[in-house]
TIRO-2110 file (N, C-alpha, C; in Angstrom, 1 decimal):
// TIRO-2110
74.2, -92.3, 6.9, N, 1, A
74.8, -93.6, 7.7, CA, 1, A
76.1, -93.4, 7.4, C, 1, A
76.7, -93.6, 9.1, N, 2, A
78.0, -93.5, 9.1, CA, 2, A
78.8, -94.7, 9.0, C, 2, A
79.9, -94.6, 8.6, N, 3, A
80.7, -96.2, 8.0, CA, 3, A
81.0, -97.2, 9.3, C, 3, A
80.7, -97.8, 9.3, N, 4, A
81.5, -99.1, 10.5, CA, 4, A
82.6, -99.8, 9.9, C, 4, A
83.7, -99.0, 10.1, N, 5, A
84.8, -99.3, 9.4, CA, 5, A
85.9, -99.5, 10.4, C, 5, A
85.6, -99.9, 11.6, N, 6, A
86.6, -100.3, 12.8, CA, 6, A
87.7, -99.2, 13.4, C, 6, A
87.0, -98.2, 13.2, N, 7, A
87.6, -97.0, 13.7, CA, 7, A
86.6, -96.1, 14.4, C, 7, A
86.9, -95.8, 15.7, N, 8, A
85.8, -95.3, 16.6, CA, 8, A
85.5, -93.8, 16.3, C, 8, A
84.4, -93.3, 16.6, N, 9, A
84.1, -92.0, 15.9, CA, 9, A
85.0, -90.5, 16.3, C, 9, A
85.4, -90.9, 17.7, N, 10, A
86.4, -89.8, 17.9, CA, 10, A
87.6, -89.6, 17.1, C, 10, A
88.0, -90.9, 17.0, N, 11, A
89.3, -91.1, 16.0, CA, 11, A
89.3, -90.5, 14.8, C, 11, A
88.1, -91.4, 14.2, N, 12, A
87.8, -90.5, 12.9, CA, 12, A
87.3, -89.5, 12.6, C, 12, A
86.9, -88.6, 13.6, N, 13, A
86.8, -87.0, 13.7, CA, 13, A
88.2, -86.5, 13.7, C, 13, A
89.3, -86.9, 14.6, N, 14, A
90.4, -86.4, 14.5, CA, 14, A
91.0, -86.5, 13.1, C, 14, A
90.9, -88.0, 12.7, N, 15, A
91.7, -87.8, 11.3, CA, 15, A
90.7, -87.1, 10.2, C, 15, A
89.6, -86.8, 10.3, N, 16, A
88.9, -85.6, 9.4, CA, 16, A
89.4, -84.6, 9.8, C, 16, A
89.7, -83.9, 10.7, N, 17, A
90.4, -82.8, 11.2, CA, 17, A
91.9, -82.4, 10.4, C, 17, A
92.3, -83.6, 10.7, N, 18, A
94.0, -83.5, 10.1, CA, 18, A
94.0, -83.5, 8.7, C, 18, A
93.0, -84.0, 8.1, N, 19, A
92.7, -84.2, 6.5, CA, 19, A
92.1, -83.0, 6.0, C, 19, A
91.6, -82.3, 6.7, N, 20, A
90.6, -81.2, 6.2, CA, 20, A
91.9, -79.9, 6.1, C, 20, A
92.8, -80.0, 7.0, N, 21, A
94.0, -79.2, 7.1, CA, 21, A
94.9, -79.4, 5.5, C, 21, A
95.0, -80.7, 5.5, N, 22, A
95.6, -80.9, 4.2, CA, 22, A
95.0, -80.8, 3.1, C, 22, A
93.8, -80.9, 2.7, N, 23, A
93.0, -80.5, 2.0, CA, 23, A
93.1, -79.0, 1.6, C, 23, A
92.9, -78.1, 2.6, N, 24, A
92.9, -76.7, 2.5, CA, 24, A
94.5, -76.3, 1.9, C, 24, A
95.5, -77.2, 2.6, N, 25, A
96.8, -76.9, 2.1, CA, 25, A
96.9, -77.2, 0.4, C, 25, A
96.3, -78.4, 0.3, N, 26, A
96.5, -78.9, -1.5, CA, 26, A
95.5, -77.8, -2.2, C, 26, A
94.7, -77.3, -1.9, N, 27, A
93.6, -76.3, -2.6, CA, 27, A
94.6, -75.1, -2.9, C, 27, A
95.0, -74.6, -1.8, N, 28, A
95.7, -73.4, -1.7, CA, 28, A
96.9, -73.5, -2.9, C, 28, A
97.6, -74.7, -2.3, N, 29, A
98.9, -74.9, -3.5, CA, 29, A
98.5, -75.0, -4.8, C, 29, A
97.3, -75.8, -5.2, N, 30, A
96.7, -76.0, -6.5, CA, 30, A
96.6, -74.5, -7.1, C, 30, A
96.0, -73.5, -6.3, N, 31, A
95.6, -72.3, -6.6, CA, 31, A
96.7, -71.4, -6.8, C, 31, A
97.7, -71.5, -6.2, N, 32, A
98.8, -70.7, -6.2, CA, 32, A
99.5, -71.3, -7.7, C, 32, A
99.3, -72.5, -7.9, N, 33, A
100.2, -73.2, -9.1, CA, 33, A
99.7, -72.8, -10.4, C, 33, A
98.2, -72.5, -10.1, N, 34, A
97.4, -72.2, -11.2, CA, 34, A
97.8, -70.5, -11.6, C, 34, A
97.8, -70.0, -10.5, N, 35, A
98.4, -68.5, -10.6, CA, 35, A
99.5, -68.1, -11.5, C, 35, A
100.5, -69.2, -10.9, N, 36, A
101.7, -69.1, -11.5, CA, 36, A
101.7, -69.4, -13.0, C, 36, A
100.6, -70.4, -13.4, N, 37, A
100.7, -71.0, -14.9, CA, 37, A
99.8, -69.6, -15.5, C, 37, A
99.2, -69.0, -15.2, N, 38, A
98.6, -67.9, -15.7, CA, 38, A
99.1, -66.4, -15.8, C, 38, A
100.0, -66.4, -14.8, N, 39, A
100.6, -65.1, -14.9, CA, 39, A
102.3, -65.2, -15.2, C, 39, A
103.1, -66.1, -15.2, N, 40, A
104.3, -66.5, -15.7, CA, 40, A
105.0, -65.4, -16.7, C, 40, A
105.8, -64.8, -16.5, N, 41, A
106.4, -63.5, -17.5, CA, 41, A
108.1, -64.1, -17.6, C, 41, A
108.2, -63.9, -18.9, N, 42, A
109.8, -63.7, -19.1, CA, 42, A
110.3, -64.6, -20.0, C, 42, A
111.7, -64.7, -20.4, N, 43, A
112.0, -65.3, -21.4, CA, 43, A
111.9, -66.9, -21.4, C, 43, A
111.7, -67.2, -20.6, N, 44, A
111.4, -68.9, -20.1, CA, 44, A
109.8, -69.2, -20.3, C, 44, A
108.8, -68.1, -20.7, N, 45, A
107.5, -68.0, -20.6, CA, 45, A
106.9, -69.4, -20.8, C, 45, A
107.0, -70.0, -22.1, N, 46, A
106.4, -71.1, -22.8, CA, 46, A
106.5, -72.3, -21.9, C, 46, A
108.0, -72.6, -21.8, N, 47, A
108.4, -73.4, -21.1, CA, 47, A
107.8, -74.0, -19.7, C, 47, A
108.1, -72.7, -18.9, N, 48, A
107.2, -72.7, -17.6, CA, 48, A
106.0, -72.7, -17.4, C, 48, A
105.1, -72.0, -18.3, N, 49, A
103.8, -71.9, -18.5, CA, 49, A
103.3, -73.5, -18.6, C, 49, A
103.7, -74.4, -19.4, N, 50, A
103.3, -75.7, -19.8, CA, 50, A
103.8, -76.5, -18.5, C, 50, A
105.0, -76.1, -17.8, N, 51, A
105.4, -76.9, -16.9, CA, 51, A
104.3, -76.7, -15.4, C, 51, A
104.0, -75.7, -15.4, N, 52, A
103.3, -75.2, -14.2, CA, 52, A
101.8, -76.2, -14.4, C, 52, A
101.2, -76.0, -15.7, N, 53, A
99.9, -76.5, -16.3, CA, 53, A
100.2, -78.0, -15.7, C, 53, A
101.2, -78.9, -15.8, N, 54, A
101.4, -80.2, -15.6, CA, 54, A
101.2, -80.3, -14.0, C, 54, A
101.8, -79.5, -13.2, N, 55, A
102.1, -79.5, -11.9, CA, 55, A
100.4, -79.1, -11.2, C, 55, A
99.7, -78.1, -11.9, N, 56, A
98.4, -77.9, -11.1, CA, 56, A
97.5, -79.0, -11.7, C, 56, A
97.6, -79.8, -12.6, N, 57, A
96.9, -81.1, -13.2, CA, 57, A
97.0, -82.1, -12.1, C, 57, A
98.2, -82.3, -11.8, N, 58, A
98.4, -83.2, -10.8, CA, 58, A
97.9, -82.8, -9.5, C, 58, A
98.2, -81.8, -8.9, N, 59, A
97.6, -81.3, -7.5, CA, 59, A
95.8, -81.1, -7.8, C, 59, A
95.2, -80.9, -8.6, N, 60, A
93.8, -81.2, -8.8, CA, 60, A
93.3, -82.6, -8.4, C, 60, A
94.2, -83.7, -9.0, N, 61, A
93.8, -84.8, -8.6, CA, 61, A
94.0, -85.1, -7.2, C, 61, A
95.0, -84.5, -6.6, N, 62, A
95.2, -84.7, -5.1, CA, 62, A
94.0, -84.2, -4.2, C, 62, A
93.7, -82.8, -5.0, N, 63, A
92.6, -82.3, -3.9, CA, 63, A
91.2, -83.4, -3.9, C, 63, A
91.1, -83.7, -4.8, N, 64, A
89.8, -84.7, -5.3, CA, 64, A
90.0, -85.8, -4.4, C, 64, A
91.1, -86.6, -4.5, N, 65, A
91.3, -87.5, -3.6, CA, 65, A
91.5, -87.4, -1.7, C, 65, A
92.0, -86.2, -1.6, N, 66, A
91.9, -85.8, 0.0, CA, 66, A
90.3, -85.6, 0.2, C, 66, A
89.6, -84.9, -0.5, N, 67, A
88.3, -84.7, -0.1, CA, 67, A
87.1, -86.1, 0.1, C, 67, A
87.8, -86.8, -1.0, N, 68, A
87.0, -88.2, -1.2, CA, 68, A
87.4, -89.1, 0.1, C, 68, A
88.8, -89.1, 0.8, N, 69, A
89.1, -89.6, 1.5, CA, 69, A
88.7, -89.3, 3.0, C, 69, A
88.2, -87.7, 3.1, N, 70, A
87.3, -87.6, 4.1, CA, 70, A
85.9, -88.0, 4.1, C, 70, A
85.4, -88.0, 3.0, N, 71, A
83.9, -88.7, 2.8, CA, 71, A
84.3, -90.2, 2.9, C, 71, A
85.3, -90.8, 2.9, N, 72, A
85.3, -92.4, 2.9, CA, 72, A
85.1, -92.5, 4.1, C, 72, A
85.6, -91.6, 5.1, N, 73, A
85.7, -91.8, 6.8, CA, 73, A
84.5, -91.2, 7.3, C, 73, A
83.4, -90.7, 6.7, N, 74, A
82.2, -90.3, 7.2, CA, 74, A
82.0, -89.0, 7.6, C, 74, A
82.9, -88.1, 6.9, N, 75, A
82.9, -86.7, 7.3, CA, 75, A
82.5, -86.0, 6.1, C, 75, A
82.2, -84.7, 6.1, N, 76, A
82.1, -83.7, 5.0, CA, 76, A
83.4, -82.8, 4.6, C, 76, A
83.9, -82.9, 3.4, N, 77, A
84.9, -82.1, 2.9, CA, 77, A
84.6, -80.6, 2.8, C, 77, A
85.4, -79.8, 3.5, N, 78, A
85.1, -78.2, 3.1, CA, 78, A
85.2, -78.0, 1.5, C, 78, A
84.6, -77.1, 1.1, N, 79, A
84.4, -76.8, -0.4, CA, 79, A
84.2, -75.4, -0.4, C, 79, A
84.5, -74.5, 0.3, N, 80, A
84.6, -73.2, 0.3, CA, 80, A
85.9, -72.3, 0.3, C, 80, A
86.1, -71.1, -0.3, N, 81, A
87.4, -70.4, -0.2, CA, 81, A
87.7, -69.9, 1.0, C, 81, A
86.4, -69.3, 2.0, N, 82, A
86.7, -69.2, 3.3, CA, 82, A
87.2, -70.4, 4.0, C, 82, A
86.7, -71.6, 3.9, N, 83, A
87.1, -72.6, 4.6, CA, 83, A
88.4, -73.3, 4.3, C, 83, A
88.8, -72.9, 3.1, N, 84, A
90.5, -73.4, 2.8, CA, 84, A
91.2, -72.5, 3.4, C, 84, A
90.8, -71.2, 3.4, N, 85, A
91.8, -69.9, 3.8, CA, 85, A
92.0, -70.2, 5.3, C, 85, A
90.9, -70.8, 5.9, N, 86, A
90.8, -70.8, 7.6, CA, 86, A
91.4, -71.9, 8.1, C, 86, A
91.7, -73.2, 7.2, N, 87, A
92.5, -74.2, 7.6, CA, 87, A
93.9, -74.6, 7.0, C, 87, A
94.3, -73.9, 6.1, N, 88, A
95.6, -73.9, 5.7, CA, 88, A
96.5, -73.3, 6.7, C, 88, A
97.6, -74.2, 6.3, N, 89, A
99.0, -73.6, 6.9, CA, 89, A
99.7, -72.7, 6.1, C, 89, A
99.5, -72.7, 4.6, N, 90, A
100.2, -72.0, 3.6, CA, 90, A
99.6, -70.6, 3.8, C, 90, A
100.2, -69.4, 3.1, N, 91, A
99.7, -68.0, 2.8, CA, 91, A
99.5, -68.0, 1.2, C, 91, A
98.7, -66.9, 1.1, N, 92, A
98.6, -66.6, -0.1, CA, 92, A
100.0, -65.8, -0.7, C, 92, A
99.7, -65.8, -2.2, N, 93, A
100.6, -65.3, -2.8, CA, 93, A
100.5, -63.8, -2.8, C, 93, A
101.8, -63.1, -2.5, N, 94, A
101.7, -61.7, -2.4, CA, 94, A
102.9, -61.0, -3.2, C, 94, A
103.1, -61.6, -4.3, N, 95, A
104.6, -61.3, -4.9, CA, 95, A
104.3, -59.9, -6.1, C, 95, A
105.5, -59.6, -6.1, N, 96, A
105.2, -58.2, -6.9, CA, 96, A
105.7, -58.5, -8.9, C, 96, A
106.6, -59.4, -8.8, N, 97, A
107.2, -60.0, -10.0, CA, 97, A
106.8, -61.4, -10.3, C, 97, A
106.4, -61.5, -11.6, N, 98, A
106.0, -62.7, -12.3, CA, 98, A
107.0, -63.5, -13.0, C, 98, A
108.1, -63.6, -12.5, N, 99, A
109.1, -64.3, -12.8, CA, 99, A
109.1, -66.0, -12.4, C, 99, A
110.1, -66.8, -13.3, N, 100, A
109.9, -68.3, -12.9, CA, 100, A
110.6, -68.6, -11.6, C, 100, A
111.7, -67.6, -11.3, N, 101, A
112.4, -68.3, -10.1, CA, 101, A
111.4, -67.8, -8.8, C, 101, A
110.8, -66.8, -9.0, N, 102, A
110.2, -66.2, -7.8, CA, 102, A
108.9, -67.3, -7.5, C, 102, A
107.8, -67.7, -8.8, N, 103, A
106.7, -68.5, -8.3, CA, 103, A
107.8, -69.9, -8.1, C, 103, A
108.5, -70.4, -8.7, N, 104, A
109.2, -71.6, -8.2, CA, 104, A
109.5, -71.7, -6.8, C, 104, A
110.2, -70.6, -6.6, N, 105, A
110.7, -70.9, -5.1, CA, 105, A
109.4, -70.7, -4.1, C, 105, A
108.5, -70.0, -4.5, N, 106, A
107.4, -70.2, -3.3, CA, 106, A
106.8, -71.2, -3.3, C, 106, A
106.4, -71.8, -4.6, N, 107, A
105.8, -73.2, -4.8, CA, 107, A
106.4, -74.5, -4.0, C, 107, A
107.8, -74.3, -4.4, N, 108, A
108.8, -75.5, -3.7, CA, 108, A
108.4, -75.3, -2.4, C, 108, A
108.4, -74.0, -1.4, N, 109, A
108.6, -74.0, 0.0, CA, 109, A
107.2, -74.5, 0.1, C, 109, A
106.2, -74.5, -0.3, N, 110, A
104.6, -75.0, -0.2, CA, 110, A
104.8, -76.5, -0.2, C, 110, A
105.3, -77.0, -1.1, N, 111, A
105.3, -78.3, -1.4, CA, 111, A
106.1, -79.0, 0.0, C, 111, A
107.3, -78.3, 0.2, N, 112, A
108.2, -79.2, 1.6, CA, 112, A
107.6, -78.8, 2.9, C, 112, A
106.6, -77.5, 2.8, N, 113, A
105.8, -77.7, 4.1, CA, 113, A
104.6, -78.7, 4.2, C, 113, A
104.1, -79.1, 2.9, N, 114, A
103.0, -79.9, 3.0, CA, 114, A
103.7, -81.2, 3.2, C, 114, A
104.7, -81.7, 2.7, N, 115, A
105.5, -82.9, 3.2, CA, 115, A
105.6, -83.1, 4.5, C, 115, A
106.1, -82.3, 5.1, N, 116, A
106.6, -82.0, 6.5, CA, 116, A
105.3, -82.2, 7.4, C, 116, A
104.2, -81.4, 7.0, N, 117, A
102.6, -81.9, 7.6, CA, 117, A
102.6, -83.3, 7.7, C, 117, A
102.5, -83.7, 6.5, N, 118, A
102.0, -85.2, 5.8, CA, 118, A
103.0, -86.4, 7.1, C, 118, A
104.3, -85.9, 6.7, N, 119, A
105.4, -86.7, 7.5, CA, 119, A
105.1, -86.9, 9.0, C, 119, A
104.5, -85.5, 9.4, N, 120, A
104.3, -85.8, 10.9, CA, 120, A
102.9, -86.3, 11.2, C, 120, A
102.0, -86.8, 10.5, N, 121, A
100.7, -87.4, 10.6, CA, 121, A
100.8, -89.0, 10.3, C, 121, A
101.4, -89.1, 9.8, N, 122, A
101.6, -90.6, 9.0, CA, 122, A
101.6, -91.4, 10.2, C, 122, A
102.5, -91.5, 11.2, N, 123, A
102.6, -92.3, 12.4, CA, 123, A
101.4, -91.9, 13.4, C, 123, A
101.0, -91.1, 13.6, N, 124, A
99.9, -90.7, 14.7, CA, 124, A
98.6, -91.6, 13.9, C, 124, A
98.6, -91.2, 13.0, N, 125, A
96.9, -91.7, 12.4, CA, 125, A
97.2, -92.9, 12.3, C, 125, A
98.1, -93.6, 11.9, N, 126, A
98.1, -95.4, 12.2, CA, 126, A
97.9, -95.7, 13.6, C, 126, A
98.7, -95.1, 14.4, N, 127, A
99.1, -95.8, 15.8, CA, 127, A
98.0, -95.1, 16.7, C, 127, A
97.8, -93.9, 16.8, N, 128, A
97.2, -93.4, 17.6, CA, 128, A
95.8, -93.4, 17.4, C, 128, A
95.4, -93.2, 16.1, N, 129, A
94.3, -93.2, 15.6, CA, 129, A
93.2, -94.3, 14.9, C, 129, A
94.4, -95.3, 14.7, N, 130, A
94.3, -96.3, 14.2, CA, 130, A
93.2, -96.4, 12.7, C, 130, A
94.0, -95.6, 11.8, N, 131, A
93.5, -95.5, 10.8, CA, 131, A
94.7, -95.9, 9.9, C, 131, A
95.1, -97.0, 9.3, N, 132, A
96.0, -97.7, 8.4, CA, 132, A
95.7, -96.9, 7.0, C, 132, A
94.4, -97.1, 6.7, N, 133, A
94.1, -96.7, 5.5, CA, 133, A
94.4, -95.4, 4.9, C, 133, A
94.1, -94.2, 5.8, N, 134, A
94.7, -92.9, 5.7, CA, 134, A
96.2, -92.5, 5.8, C, 134, A
96.5, -93.7, 6.9, N, 135, A
98.1, -93.3, 7.0, CA, 135, A
98.8, -93.8, 5.5, C, 135, A
98.6, -94.7, 4.8, N, 136, A
98.8, -95.3, 3.5, CA, 136, A
98.5, -94.1, 2.9, C, 136, A
97.7, -93.6, 2.5, N, 137, A
97.1, -92.8, 1.7, CA, 137, A
97.8, -91.5, 1.6, C, 137, A
98.0, -90.9, 2.8, N, 138, A
99.0, -90.0, 2.7, CA, 138, A
100.5, -90.2, 2.9, C, 138, A
100.9, -91.3, 2.9, N, 139, A
102.1, -91.7, 2.6, CA, 139, A
102.5, -91.6, 1.1, C, 139, A
101.6, -92.2, 0.6, N, 140, A
101.7, -91.7, -1.2, CA, 140, A
101.5, -90.4, -1.7, C, 140, A
100.9, -89.6, -0.9, N, 141, A
101.0, -88.2, -1.2, CA, 141, A
102.5, -87.6, -1.1, C, 141, A
103.0, -88.3, -0.2, N, 142, A
104.5, -87.5, 0.2, CA, 142, A
105.3, -87.9, -1.1, C, 142, A
105.3, -89.0, -1.7, N, 143, A
106.0, -89.5, -2.8, CA, 143, A
105.7, -88.5, -4.1, C, 143, A
104.3, -88.0, -4.3, N, 144, A
103.9, -87.3, -5.3, CA, 144, A
104.7, -85.6, -5.1, C, 144, A
104.2, -85.4, -3.7, N, 145, A
105.0, -84.1, -3.4, CA, 145, A
106.4, -83.8, -3.4, C, 145, A
107.1, -84.8, -3.0, N, 146, A
108.6, -85.0, -3.4, CA, 146, A
108.9, -85.2, -4.9, C, 146, A
108.2, -85.5, -5.7, N, 147, A
108.7, -85.6, -6.8, CA, 147, A
108.2, -84.3, -7.6, C, 147, A
107.0, -83.6, -7.4, N, 148, A
106.8, -82.3, -7.8, CA, 148, A
108.0, -81.3, -7.2, C, 148, A
108.3, -81.3, -6.1, N, 149, A
109.5, -80.5, -5.6, CA, 149, A
110.7, -80.8, -6.3, C, 149, A
111.0, -81.9, -6.6, N, 150, A
112.2, -82.1, -7.1, CA, 150, A
112.2, -81.4, -8.6, C, 150, A
111.1, -81.7, -9.3, N, 151, A
110.8, -81.1, -10.6, CA, 151, A
111.2, -79.4, -10.6, C, 151, A
110.6, -78.8, -9.4, N, 152, A
110.7, -77.2, -9.3, CA, 152, A
112.2, -77.0, -9.0, C, 152, A
112.7, -77.8, -7.7, N, 153, A
113.9, -77.7, -7.6, CA, 153, A
115.0, -77.6, -8.8, C, 153, A
114.7, -78.7, -9.7, N, 154, A
115.8, -78.7, -10.9, CA, 154, A
115.7, -77.6, -11.7, C, 154, A
114.8, -76.7, -11.6, N, 155, A
114.5, -75.4, -12.3, CA, 155, A
115.3, -74.5, -12.1, C, 155, A
115.6, -74.6, -10.5, N, 156, A
116.6, -73.6, -10.1, CA, 156, A
117.8, -73.8, -10.2, C, 156, A
118.6, -74.8, -10.8, N, 157, A
120.0, -75.2, -10.9, CA, 157, A
120.5, -74.0, -12.1, C, 157, A
END
């Protein structure tokens, strides 16, 4: 049964498609952060290993929340690696050195990219697609990504 939440089906479909791209980005960033956690090397190993763990735990919650938002508006969330890779704006890691600066710069760029994507969707989702709930939800995600990015950026000083 489709939800009767005051948003027409075409608008809900468009919101679900935008959220699907966000879900893919979030999952790829989560995976890249896990990779950094597993493979970090260098004199700051322990500190950065623990730091990346805290970050991927927050991203894991975001992934779940985005998928559940897609379900709440009456659509199915992607759940395959192929689906994530087909829908993401991000690229997989292709690093040759597993140092903290390299991982941090790559993850920081991805957070900034996600923030820009979300920011570009807040108003259209609210005003054009009439889904103020999703607009509010993704606004909250910006704050989380900006904080995670700030923490990454602080490691580079």
